N, C-alpha and C positions, 0 to 999 in steps of 0.2 A: 802188648807192643804198642808203641806210640804211632801216631799217624805218619810222622816223618819216616820212621823206620819202615812202615808198610809201603809207602810211596817209593822209597829207595829200593826196597826189595822187588817191587813190581817192575821198576825201571831196569834194574839189573837183569832180571829174568827176561824182560822184553828185548833187551839188547842182545843177549846170548841167543835167544830164539831167532831174532831177526837176522843176525849174521850167519846163523845156521841155514836159514831158508834162502839166502841170497843166491847161491849157485843153482837152485832148482828152477825148472821151467825156463831156461834161458836158451834161446835159439841163436847160435852165433853165425849162422849162414846169413849174410847180408845181401840184400837186393841192390842197394845203392851204397857205394863207398864214398864217404865224405872225407876230403883230404885232411881236415883238422882232427878227425876222430882217431882213436886207437883202433887198430885192426881187430883186436879181440873183443871190443866192446859190443854188446848186443844192440840190435836195432830197436827192439822194444823190450825193456827189462821187466815190465809188468809190476811196477813198484806198488801200485795201489792194492793189487791182489795180494801181494806178499805182506803188506802192512796189515790188511784185514785178517789174513790167516795167522799172522804173528800175534795180533792182539787176542784172537780167540784161543790159540794154544797157550799163550801166556796167562790168560785169565783162568783157564782150567788148572794149569800148574800152580798158580798163585793161590787159588781156592784150596787145593789139596794141601799145599805147604802151610797155609794159614790154619787149617783145622788140625794138622799134625802138631804144629807149634802150640796152638791154643789149648789143646787137650793134653799136652805134656808128653806126647810120644817122641817128639823131636826137640830135645832139650840138651844143650851143650854141657850144662852142669852134670847131668846124669850120665852123659856119654864118657866124659873124662874122669868122673868119679870125685868131684869136689863136694 
């Protein structure tokens, strides 16, 4: 695989994992209600924590997929029979 393909694969996995982790660990009970904010918006979304978890999970998934693709276990040509 080329370097660009690996970077794109990592970014796509990162985005899927990030959007999957967004609803976790959100406390919607607000102490202070700011008039300009949405009522359902969390007071502290803990984005840095979610980004760190997302990067770790993505790295593990990426390494597993890279080894599967690199060793020929996950090959589209073999799956569809070309």
